[in-house]
C-alpha positions in Angstrom: -23.8 -22.9 4.5 -20.2 -24.7 6.4 -17.8 -24.3 3.5 -15.8 -28.1 3.4 -12.5 -28.2 5.1 -10.1 -29.0 1.9 -6.2 -28.4 3.9 -5.4 -32.0 4.4 -5.9 -32.6 0.6 -4.8 -29.4 -0.2 -1.2 -29.4 1.8 -1.5 -33.5 2.2 -3.4 -35.0 -0.7 -0.4 -35.8 -2.6 1.9 -36.9 0.6 -0.3 -38.5 2.3 -3.6 -39.2 1.0 -5.2 -40.8 3.6 -4.1 -39.1 6.9 -5.6 -36.3 4.5 -8.7 -37.9 4.6 -8.7 -38.6 7.7 -8.2 -34.9 8.8 -11.2 -32.6 5.9 -13.5 -35.9 6.4 -12.9 -36.4 10.2 -11.8 -33.7 11.6 -13.5 -31.6 9.9 -15.9 -33.1 8.5 -17.1 -34.9 11.4 -16.0 -33.5 14.8 -16.1 -30.0 13.9 -19.7 -30.5 12.7 -21.1 -32.1 16.2 -22.3 -28.5 17.5 -25.5 -30.1 19.3 -22.9 -31.0 21.5 -20.2 -28.3 21.8 -20.2 -25.0 19.3 -17.6 -24.3 16.5 -17.0 -21.1 19.3 -15.7 -23.4 22.1 -13.6 -25.4 20.0 -11.4 -23.3 18.4 -11.9 -21.9 22.4 -10.7 -25.0 22.4 -7.7 -26.2 20.7 -6.4 -22.5 20.8 -4.5 -23.5 24.3 -4.2 -26.7 23.4 -2.2 -26.1 20.8 -0.7 -22.9 23.5 -0.3 -25.6 25.5 1.4 -27.6 23.7 3.6 -25.7 21.9 2.3 -26.5 18.5 2.4 -22.3 17.4 2.5 -22.9 13.8 -1.2 -23.8 13.9 -2.5 -21.5 15.8 -2.4 -18.4 13.8 -4.6 -20.3 11.7 -6.2 -21.2 14.3 -7.1 -18.1 15.7 -8.3 -17.1 12.1 -11.1 -19.8 12.0 -12.3 -18.9 15.3 -13.0 -15.4 14.3 -14.9 -16.5 11.2 -16.2 -19.0 14.3 -16.6 -15.1 16.7 -13.8 -15.5 19.2 -13.1 -11.4 19.4 -9.7 -10.8 20.1 -10.0 -9.8 23.2 -11.4 -13.1 23.7 -8.2 -14.0 21.4 -6.4 -12.0 24.2 -7.6 -13.5 27.7 -7.3 -17.8 26.1 -3.7 -15.9 25.9 -3.6 -14.4 29.6 -5.2 -17.0 30.9 -3.4 -20.0 29.0 0.1 -17.6 30.7 -0.1 -18.8 34.4 -0.8 -22.1 33.4 1.6 -22.7 30.3 4.0 -20.5 30.2 
């Protein structure tokens, strides 16, 4: 069973309740759950690449932890960073 995402509500629920609801229910509840189209492992790789490419480093640690939960290995993360260095760095 997949753990329900509550980060939006936990962090922004009082300040921006609609954003928190969309983050938790739509992004993580609907988009991330479409594993027949793209596995959580692959979504995590794509998300890490997008965050690193966009310079959104404040989110990288959390998505590395999520990626590990989705089966991404330390070696894969190192390879993602190495590969991206030649395209975005």
